[in-house]
C-alpha positions in Angstrom: -23.9 13.5 26.3 -24.0 14.4 30.0 -22.6 11.0 31.1 -19.7 11.2 28.6 -16.2 11.9 30.1 -14.2 15.1 30.1 -11.1 14.6 27.9 -7.8 15.8 29.3 -4.2 15.6 28.0 -0.7 16.5 28.9 2.8 15.4 28.0 3.0 13.4 31.3 2.0 13.5 34.9 1.5 17.3 35.0 -2.0 17.2 33.8 -2.9 15.0 36.7 -2.8 18.1 38.9 -5.6 19.5 36.7 -7.5 16.2 36.7 -7.2 16.1 40.5 -8.6 19.6 40.8 -11.5 18.7 38.5 -12.4 15.8 40.7 -12.5 18.1 43.7 -14.7 20.6 42.0 -16.7 18.2 39.8 -16.7 14.9 41.6 -19.7 13.6 39.6 -17.8 13.8 36.3 -16.0 11.0 34.5 -12.5 11.6 33.0 -10.6 10.2 30.1 -6.9 11.2 30.4 -4.0 10.9 28.0 -0.4 11.3 29.1 1.9 11.5 26.1 4.8 10.0 28.1 6.5 8.8 24.9 7.2 12.4 23.8 7.7 14.2 27.1 8.7 16.9 27.7 6.9 18.9 25.2 8.8 22.0 26.3 11.8 21.2 24.0 9.8 20.1 21.0 9.0 22.3 18.0 5.6 24.0 17.7 4.9 21.8 14.6 5.6 18.6 16.6 3.4 19.8 19.5 0.5 20.6 17.1 0.8 17.2 15.5 0.8 15.3 18.9 -2.0 17.5 20.2 -4.2 16.9 17.2 -3.8 13.1 17.3 -4.5 13.0 21.1 -7.6 15.2 20.7 -8.9 12.9 18.0 -8.2 9.9 20.3 -10.1 11.6 23.2 -13.1 12.5 21.0 -13.1 8.9 19.7 -13.5 7.9 23.4 -16.6 10.1 23.6 -15.1 13.1 25.4 -17.8 15.8 25.7 -15.2 18.6 26.3 -11.4 18.8 25.8 -9.1 20.4 28.3 -5.6 21.0 27.1 -3.8 20.5 30.4 -0.4 21.5 29.1 1.0 25.0 28.8 3.3 24.1 25.9 0.4 22.7 24.0 -1.8 25.6 25.0 0.8 28.0 23.7 1.6 26.2 20.5 -1.4 24.3 19.5 -4.6 25.6 21.1 -5.6 28.0 18.3 -5.2 25.2 15.7 -7.1 22.7 17.9 -10.0 25.1 18.3 -10.3 25.6 14.5 -10.3 21.9 13.9 -12.3 20.5 16.7 -14.4 23.1 18.4 -17.5 22.1 16.5 -17.3 18.7 18.1 -16.7 19.7 21.7 -16.0 22.8 23.9 -12.2 23.4 24.1 -10.4 24.9 27.1 -6.7 25.7 27.6 -4.7 26.5 30.7 -3.3 30.0 29.8 -6.4 32.2 29.1 -8.1 31.3 32.4 -5.0 32.3 34.3 -4.7 35.6 32.5 -8.3 36.3 33.2 -7.8 35.6 36.8 -4.8 37.9 37.0 -6.9 40.7 35.5 -9.0 40.6 38.7 -5.9 41.2 40.9 -3.8 44.3 41.2 -0.2 43.0 40.8 2.5 45.4 39.6 5.1 42.7 38.9 4.4 39.1 38.1 6.8 36.2 37.2 6.1 33.2 35.1 8.1 30.0 34.9 7.6 27.4 32.3 9.1 25.2 29.6 11.3 26.6 26.9 8.4 26.2 24.4 5.9 28.0 26.6 8.3 30.9 27.4 9.7 31.3 23.9 6.2 31.4 22.4 5.6 34.7 24.2 2.0 33.8 24.8 1.8 34.9 28.4 3.6 38.1 27.6 1.3 39.0 24.7 -1.9 38.1 26.5 -0.9 40.0 29.7 0.2 43.1 27.8 -3.1 43.1 26.0 -5.4 42.2 29.0 -3.4 43.8 31.9 -1.2 46.5 30.5 -0.4 47.8 34.0 1.3 44.6 35.1 5.0 43.9 34.4 5.7 40.3 33.5 9.1 38.6 34.0 9.4 35.3 32.1 11.9 32.5 32.8 12.4 29.2 31.2 13.0 26.4 33.7 13.6 23.4 31.5 15.0 21.1 34.2 11.9 21.0 36.3 9.7 18.7 34.2 12.3 15.9 33.8 13.2 16.4 37.5 9.5 15.8 38.4 9.0 13.0 35.9 12.0 11.2 37.3 10.6 11.5 40.9 13.1 14.0 42.3 10.8 16.0 44.5 11.2 17.1 48.2 14.9 16.3 48.2 18.2 18.0 48.0 18.4 17.7 44.2 15.0 19.3 43.6 15.7 22.0 46.2 19.0 22.9 44.6 17.5 23.2 41.1 14.5 25.2 42.3 16.8 27.6 44.3 19.1 28.0 41.3 16.2 29.1 39.0 14.2 31.2 41.5 17.2 33.1 42.9 17.6 34.9 39.6 17.7 38.7 40.0 15.0 39.3 37.5 12.4 37.8 39.9 13.3 40.2 42.7 10.2 42.1 43.8 7.5 39.9 42.2 4.2 39.8 43.9 3.0 36.6 42.2 4.5 33.7 40.3 2.6 31.9 37.6 3.3 28.2 37.5 3.3 28.0 33.7 3.4 24.3 33.5 0.9 21.8 35.0 3.8 19.7 36.4 4.9 22.5 38.7 2.0 22.3 41.3 3.6 19.0 42.4 6.5 21.2 43.8 4.3 24.1 44.7 5.2 23.9 48.4 8.9 24.0 47.7 8.4 27.0 45.4 6.3 28.8 48.0 8.8 28.0 50.7 11.6 29.5 48.6 9.7 32.8 48.7 8.9 32.4 52.4 5.3 32.2 51.5 5.2 35.9 50.8 4.0 35.9 47.2 0.9 34.4 45.6 1.8 31.2 43.6 -0.7 31.0 40.8 -1.7 27.4 40.1 -3.8 27.0 36.9 -5.4 23.7 38.0 -8.2 25.1 40.2 -8.7 28.2 38.1 -9.1 26.1 34.9 -11.4 23.6 36.8 -13.8 26.5 37.7 -13.9 27.6 34.0 -14.6 24.0 33.0 -17.5 23.8 35.4 -18.9 27.1 34.0 -18.5 25.7 30.5 -20.3 22.5 31.2 -23.2 24.4 33.0 -23.5 26.8 30.0 -23.7 23.8 27.6 -26.0 21.8 29.8 -23.4 19.0 30.0 -23.0 18.5 33.8 -23.3 14.8 34.7 -26.2 14.3 37.1 -26.5 10.5 36.6 -24.4 9.5 39.6 -22.4 7.1 37.3 -18.7 7.9 37.2 -15.9 5.9 35.3 -12.4 7.3 34.8 -9.9 6.1 32.2 -6.2 6.8 32.0 -4.1 6.3 28.9 -0.3 6.7 28.4 1.7 6.5 25.2 4.6 4.8 27.0 4.6 3.1 30.4 6.5 4.8 33.2 6.4 3.5 36.8 6.4 7.1 38.1 3.2 8.0 36.2 1.3 5.2 37.8 2.8 6.2 41.2 1.6 9.8 40.9 -1.7 8.8 39.4 -2.4 6.5 42.4 -1.3 9.3 44.8 -3.8 11.7 43.3 -6.7 9.2 42.8 -6.2 6.8 45.7 -6.2 3.1 45.0 -6.6 1.3 41.8 -6.8 3.2 38.5 -7.6 2.0 35.0 -4.3 2.7 33.4 -3.6 1.5 29.8 -1.0 2.0 27.2 -2.3 3.4 23.8 -0.1 3.6 20.7 -1.9 6.2 18.7 1.1 7.1 16.4 1.3 4.0 14.3 
């Protein structure tokens, strides 16, 4: 099983930020990635729909011999992770992108923290509940930022349009005085520098990608699943072709990638 790939999924390009972090921390591991571009963004879907999509994708990744599953999507982590664990944890270790971030924040001493994410992630109250339970001394301010995912998926980054949208969201009075901002969507690290710049680089911008990758490494070590063969082969699947997905994937993974369309819904 050591040579089998790590399974990762997201609604689109966002999970590539996690896949890229995994490659930096675990360069000897193979990946099988699924971007559900046919249904993005997950943030405006119902919890039931997200659970259905997530279940089908997890089955697909396991059928492609994934030795572990990383839910690289905050909306899916908030709405579907508990269901996925019950159904699939006996087949492979399961990791989400919310619990590792909450555990990380518990090691810090922030008095006020903000979190931005999709409508589904924020309305689920998952971050609020977990932080209240784990870090009762930290005040959390939550804000839905639904325009950011389609903005990123359409390629509007590092321009006047993206700067205006980011400024409109982050200038809200509720975020005044925050000491850290959780990027509650794996798309958001793509615009991390713009977000940091808005705050004049004076707060910690908490990016789940590296945090989750470290947890994945620990999980693989614990289960004796680290690939030590020296053989690596990555696969990338999407449910609908988008030129921007391929552009971002090539940016993260340099050069040619094995990108294929997979219709798993029919």
